[in-house]
C-alpha positions in Angstrom: 35.7 -115.0 32.0 33.8 -111.4 32.7 35.9 -111.2 36.3 39.6 -112.1 33.9 38.7 -109.5 31.4 37.5 -106.5 34.6 40.5 -107.3 36.4 42.9 -106.4 32.8 44.1 -103.1 33.4 42.7 -100.0 31.1 45.3 -99.3 28.0 45.8 -95.3 27.7 44.7 -93.3 24.8 46.9 -92.1 22.7 48.0 -88.3 22.8 46.1 -86.2 20.5 48.5 -84.1 18.2 46.4 -82.8 15.5 44.9 -79.4 15.8 43.2 -78.6 18.9 39.5 -79.0 18.9 37.3 -75.9 20.5 34.6 -75.8 22.4 31.4 -74.7 21.0 32.0 -71.4 23.2 35.3 -70.6 21.5 33.6 -71.4 17.9 30.9 -69.1 18.5 32.9 -66.5 19.4 35.3 -67.2 16.4 32.1 -66.9 14.2 30.9 -63.4 15.8 34.7 -62.2 15.6 34.7 -63.0 11.7 31.4 -61.6 10.6 32.9 -58.2 12.6 35.4 -58.0 11.1 34.0 -59.0 7.8 31.7 -55.8 7.7 34.4 -53.7 9.0 35.8 -54.5 6.1 33.0 -54.1 3.5 32.1 -50.8 4.9 35.8 -49.7 5.0 35.2 -51.0 1.3 32.4 -48.9 0.8 33.8 -45.2 2.2 36.4 -46.0 0.3 34.4 -46.4 -3.2 31.9 -43.9 -1.6 34.7 -40.5 -1.3 36.0 -41.5 -4.5 32.7 -40.9 -6.3 30.8 -38.7 -4.2 31.4 -34.2 -4.6 31.9 -32.8 -1.9 30.0 -31.7 0.3 29.8 -27.9 2.3 30.6 -28.0 5.8 26.8 -27.3 7.5 27.1 -24.3 10.2 24.1 -23.8 12.6 21.7 -20.7 11.8 21.6 -17.9 13.7 18.9 -17.1 15.7 16.6 -14.3 14.3 17.7 -11.0 15.6 14.5 -9.0 15.0 11.6 -9.6 15.0 8.3 -10.3 12.5 7.1 -6.6 11.4 3.4 -6.1 12.4 0.6 -6.3 10.1 -1.2 -3.7 8.9 -4.0 -2.9 11.0 -1.5 -2.5 13.9 -1.1 1.6 12.1 -4.1 1.5 9.2 -6.4 4.1 10.9 -5.2 7.8 11.7 -5.6 8.3 15.6 -3.0 10.7 16.5 -1.2 13.6 15.4 1.1 14.1 12.3 4.3 12.7 14.2 7.6 13.8 11.7 11.0 13.2 11.6 12.9 16.3 13.3 15.8 17.7 15.5 13.7 15.9 18.4 13.0 13.0 17.2 16.0 11.1 15.8 16.7 6.7 14.5 14.2 7.2 12.5 14.4 4.0 9.9 14.6 5.5 6.5 11.2 4.9 4.1 10.9 1.8 1.9 9.9 3.7 -1.0 12.8 6.0 -2.5 11.8 6.0 -6.6 8.8 8.2 -6.9 8.6 9.0 -10.8 9.4 6.1 -12.9 9.2 5.4 -16.7 9.8 7.8 -19.3 9.7 10.6 -16.8 11.5 13.6 -19.7 8.8 12.9 -22.1 7.4 15.4 -23.3 4.3 16.8 -22.1 2.7 16.6 -26.2 3.8 12.9 -26.4 1.4 11.3 -23.7 -2.0 12.9 -23.5 -4.0 10.6 -21.2 -3.9 10.3 -17.8 -5.1 7.4 -14.9 -5.2 8.0 -11.4 -5.8 5.7 -8.6 -7.4 7.3 -5.4 -8.0 6.7 -1.8 -11.7 6.1 -1.2 -10.7 6.2 2.9 -8.8 8.0 5.2 -5.9 5.9 6.5 -2.3 5.2 7.1 -0.4 3.6 4.1 3.2 2.0 5.3 5.9 2.6 2.8 6.6 -1.1 2.6 2.8 -1.3 0.5 3.6 1.9 -1.3 7.5 0.9 -2.5 4.8 -3.2 -3.1 2.0 -1.2 -5.0 4.8 0.7 -7.3 6.8 -2.5 -7.9 3.6 -4.0 -8.9 2.2 -1.3 -11.4 5.7 -0.3 -12.4 6.7 -4.4 -13.7 2.8 -5.0 -15.6 3.3 -1.7 -17.9 7.3 -2.5 -18.3 5.6 -6.2 -20.0 2.6 -4.8 -21.9 3.3 -1.6 -22.6 7.5 -0.8 -22.1 9.3 1.1 -20.4 9.2 3.6 -22.4 5.9 4.5 -23.4 4.5 5.0 -19.7 5.4 7.8 -17.0 4.1 6.9 -13.5 4.7 9.0 -10.2 4.2 8.6 -7.0 1.7 10.8 -5.4 2.0 9.7 -1.2 5.1 10.9 0.8 5.6 8.7 4.0 6.7 11.2 6.5 4.3 10.0 9.8 6.7 7.9 11.6 5.3 5.2 14.1 5.9 3.7 17.1 6.6 0.1 18.6 6.8 -1.0 22.0 8.8 -4.1 21.9 7.9 -6.9 24.3 9.6 -9.7 24.9 8.8 -13.6 24.3 11.3 -16.1 26.5 10.9 -17.0 28.9 10.8 -15.1 32.2 10.3 -11.8 30.0 7.4 -9.9 33.4 10.2 -10.4 35.5 12.1 -8.2 32.6 9.9 -6.1 30.8 7.4 -3.2 32.5 4.0 -3.8 31.0 2.3 -1.0 29.9 4.4 1.0 32.1 6.6 3.4 30.0 4.5 1.8 26.6 6.4 4.9 24.8 7.6 2.6 22.0 10.6 3.6 19.7 10.4 4.6 16.3 9.3 1.3 14.2 8.8 2.6 10.1 6.8 5.5 8.5 3.4 5.5 6.7 1.7 7.8 4.4 -1.6 9.8 5.8 -4.1 10.2 3.4 -7.4 11.2 3.3 -10.4 10.7 0.9 -10.0 11.3 -3.2 -6.0 11.5 -2.9 -4.7 10.6 -5.2 -1.7 7.4 -4.7 -0.7 6.7 -8.2 -0.9 8.4 -11.4 0.5 7.0 -14.8 0.5 9.1 -18.4 0.7 7.3 -21.3 -1.0 7.4 -25.1 -4.4 6.5 -25.8 -4.0 2.9 -26.2 -2.4 2.4 -23.3 -5.1 3.1 -21.3 -6.6 -0.4 -20.7 -2.8 -1.6 -19.5 -2.4 1.1 -17.2 -5.6 0.6 -15.9 -4.8 -2.9 -15.4 -1.3 -2.0 -13.9 -3.1 0.0 -11.3 -6.3 -2.6 -10.0 -3.2 -4.8 -9.7 -1.4 -2.3 -7.4 -4.0 -1.8 -5.2 -4.1 -5.3 -3.4 -1.5 -3.9 -1.4 -2.8 -1.6 0.0 -5.4 -2.0 2.8 -8.4 -0.6 2.3 -10.6 1.0 -0.6 -9.2 2.6 -3.3 -10.7 3.9 -6.8 -8.9 3.9 -10.5 -10.5 6.8 -12.9 -9.4 7.8 -16.3 -9.0 11.7 -16.6 -10.7 13.9 -19.1 -7.0 15.8 -18.6 -4.0 16.0 -20.7 -1.2 14.2 -18.8 -0.2 15.8 -15.6 -1.6 19.3 -16.2 -5.0 20.5 -14.9 -6.4 21.0 -18.5 -8.8 19.4 -20.1 -7.8 18.2 -23.4 -10.2 20.5 -25.3 -8.9 23.4 -23.5 -4.9 22.1 -23.7 -5.3 22.3 -27.6 -7.4 25.5 -28.1 -4.3 27.2 -25.7 -1.3 25.3 -27.4 -3.2 26.4 -30.9 -3.3 30.2 -29.6 0.3 30.3 -27.8 -1.3 30.5 -24.1 0.6 27.8 -23.6 4.5 26.4 -23.6 5.6 23.1 -23.1 8.7 22.8 -20.0 9.3 18.7 -20.5 6.5 17.1 -18.6 4.4 20.1 -17.7 3.4 23.2 -19.5 3.3 26.9 -18.7 1.0 29.4 -18.9 2.0 32.3 -20.6 -0.4 35.7 -19.7 -1.6 37.7 -21.9 -0.5 40.9 -20.1 3.0 41.1 -20.9 5.7 43.7 -18.7 5.1 47.3 -18.5 7.2 49.4 -21.1 7.7 52.5 -20.2 7.2 54.5 -23.3 10.7 56.4 -24.5 10.5 60.5 -23.9 
């Protein structure tokens, strides 16, 4: 029996008419392809929606490299070491000073309106840069304007920057030692202007009314932080920007020996012009 069944021919299987069966690698590739297609469609949809909602952004350009180096600190030019070196026909190309305004406030006020005056003077012999003077002017003017009002004071900058300071610019890039000379020919180029002040020299003066003296003193105190060295603040006994004390000014005005001329007073001498008697 067993031998008879083994001798029979094996029937052929019918041809497969359905969809072809995919092998395992082909199924994995199809799954990966469908996942990539789904992620691409999702990203395109998100891009379309985000572009519709997101506002347009400006193009970002790379910032250019700085062309100038930073300013040196005040300690480099603080001391009066050399002779005065001012702008002249031999020294050209000097930069303009930062301090351009020397009279601030109601400078046209009469000399009789502001009897009190506050001074800030230097307690060291040193050099003050025009940048420091401008910063002190701004700080003092800001406080006086806010607290006292711009019509209730007259401030005057008493220090003028004329001395020219120099700088020997050194390269800091790679291979700079092959391009520069070091300390040979170290005479620098004009870099800025400073004011050479002495001990006791007045830097800033403010004339105001008597009730605004504490405000002027506080404004001076704030402007002190813009200067190197030591400064002192005093309330003067003079009348305004004149050279007469308060008692002398009142008496001379009463006697007619002082004449008001804007923000200053003119002395009227007792001796008048010579008169030739008529013959």
